[in-house]
TIDREN-253158 format. One record per residue (C-alpha): x, y, z. Coordinates in steps of 0.05 Angstrom, whole numbers, padded with zeros to 5 digits, always signed. Layout:
% residues N
XYZ;...
//
This chain:
% residues 205
+00159+00208-00471;+00201+00169-00435;+00195+00104-00438;+00191+00095-00357;+00126+00137-00356;+00070+00095-00374;-00005+00086-00356;-00007+00052-00287;-00060-00008-00267;-00054+00022-00195;-00026+00006-00125;-00069-00042-00087;-00074-00037-00006;-00094-00095+00032;-00119-00120+00103;-00164-00174+00135;-00231-00138+00131;-00222-00078+00083;-00260-00038+00132;-00203+00001+00178;-00130-00005+00163;-00132-00007+00084;-00189+00044+00076;-00149+00093+00122;-00081+00075+00080;-00119+00078+00015;-00152+00150+00033;-00084+00179+00057;-00037+00147-00005;-00085+00172-00055;-00090+00241-00028;-00013+00243-00017;-00003+00218-00092;-00058+00274-00118;-00015+00328-00078;+00050+00309-00110;+00012+00317-00185;+00016+00231-00186;-00036+00202-00221;-00039+00137-00194;-00103+00099-00177;-00101+00074-00112;-00154+00016-00088;-00165-00030-00027;-00193-00101-00014;-00190-00158+00042;-00200-00225+00053;-00264-00232+00087;-00328-00209+00060;-00355-00165+00015;-00405-00105+00021;-00392-00082+00092;-00382-00004+00106;-00325+00020+00148;-00340+00032+00224;-00357+00103+00256;-00295+00099+00283;-00256+00106+00217;-00309+00150+00189;-00290+00202+00240;-00219+00200+00244;-00214+00212+00170;-00264+00266+00172;-00217+00299+00212;-00168+00301+00161;-00215+00330+00106;-00227+00254+00079;-00298+00223+00068;-00298+00150+00065;-00367+00134+00081;-00382+00111+00013;-00329+00055+00020;-00353-00027+00021;-00304-00078+00033;-00288-00124-00025;-00253-00191-00022;-00189-00196-00058;-00177-00239-00117;-00126-00261-00160;-00147-00211-00210;-00144-00163-00168;-00069-00182-00158;-00053-00190-00230;-00070-00122-00248;-00040-00087-00187;+00032-00062-00208;+00043-00054-00126;+00010-00091-00073;+00017-00058+00000;-00005-00109+00065;-00014-00077+00128;+00005-00139+00166;+00047-00198+00141;-00004-00246+00135;-00040-00204+00077;+00025-00208+00036;+00032-00283+00051;-00044-00287+00023;-00024-00250-00035;+00039-00291-00049;-00010-00358-00038;-00061-00328-00085;-00014-00306-00136;+00057-00332-00133;+00075-00282-00188;+00059-00220-00135;+00112-00239-00084;+00167-00184-00120;+00113-00130-00115;+00084-00143-00055;+00108-00115+00014;+00077-00092+00079;+00071-00013+00084;+00116-00010+00144;+00163-00055+00108;+00170-00016+00042;+00180+00050+00085;+00236+00017+00124;+00267-00014+00066;+00255+00047+00022;+00295+00085+00081;+00356+00040+00073;+00358+00033+00002;+00351+00112-00007;+00299+00151-00046;+00287+00140-00124;+00332+00180-00162;+00305+00222-00216;+00286+00190-00280;+00292+00111-00236;+00238+00064-00259;+00191+00061-00198;+00203-00019-00207;+00280-00016-00207;+00268+00021-00140;+00225-00029-00115;+00287-00081-00135;+00331-00037-00095;+00295-00034-00035;+00277-00112-00038;+00349-00123-00035;+00366-00192+00007;+00290-00201+00022;+00270-00273+00034;+00201-00301+00038;+00211-00335+00110;+00220-00267+00131;+00148-00254+00130;+00125-00313+00170;+00084-00307+00238;+00077-00226+00256;+00123-00168+00279;+00113-00101+00306;+00162-00078+00257;+00125-00105+00194;+00048-00099+00221;+00006-00043+00229;-00042-00069+00281;-00111-00074+00274;-00149-00020+00308;-00222-00057+00297;-00266-00067+00364;-00216-00026+00405;-00229+00045+00437;-00231+00108+00396;-00158+00124+00407;-00133+00060+00381;-00166+00086+00314;-00134+00150+00318;-00070+00117+00330;-00072+00080+00267;-00094+00136+00231;-00030+00179+00252;+00014+00124+00238;-00015+00112+00165;-00006+00186+00153;+00063+00177+00167;+00079+00118+00128;+00043+00147+00069;+00083+00204+00072;+00143+00170+00078;+00129+00123+00018;+00106+00183-00021;+00171+00218-00011;+00213+00157-00024;+00177+00134-00085;+00156+00203-00117;+00211+00248-00095;+00215+00287-00165;+00147+00273-00190;+00103+00315-00229;+00041+00311-00257;+00060+00245-00292;+00037+00175-00302;+00084+00125-00269;+00089+00053-00261;+00130+00004-00223;+00108-00051-00269;+00177-00066-00295;+00188-00096-00224;+00143-00155-00249;+00206-00181-00302;+00261-00177-00246;+00259-00233-00205;+00284-00240-00131;
//
């Protein structure tokens, strides 16, 4: 077995309450990776409270895509979660900042989902045989911590919580596109393999 194909710990999606954006992103990314034949566990967590189910609007928009998320319950992210994850994807800049404060060593493998999709397009898709960690390092070229201060629509996925149903639909549509882009960029040549970006941990930025 090639040394860059190793058992993965997983991908962690972060949002504020872990009932809307990260739930949808987790479900969509899991489905796209599975369809590509990539056995990468995908989990999600939040910053606020544990034990909350997704709102009906989230369940509805995901059911329309053939995905049942009604069994999900929110949980608060811990430093152990971040330490165990190979790739951390925040739904907004604040979630990446939270991860970097909670576990400073998480920074090189923590991006907003929009940021990584954008940087991945700029860096080019992962080459055949390229460790995912190396691709993440290429995508992060020139990245600075101050770049994630504040909020910005280029990096943040708007939170639909408390808004009209069309807002949930728009968020689901955006996450559908972003997860498609990420899988096309990060796993373009994958078959039924277990892959990990863990090597990025040893590549300081």
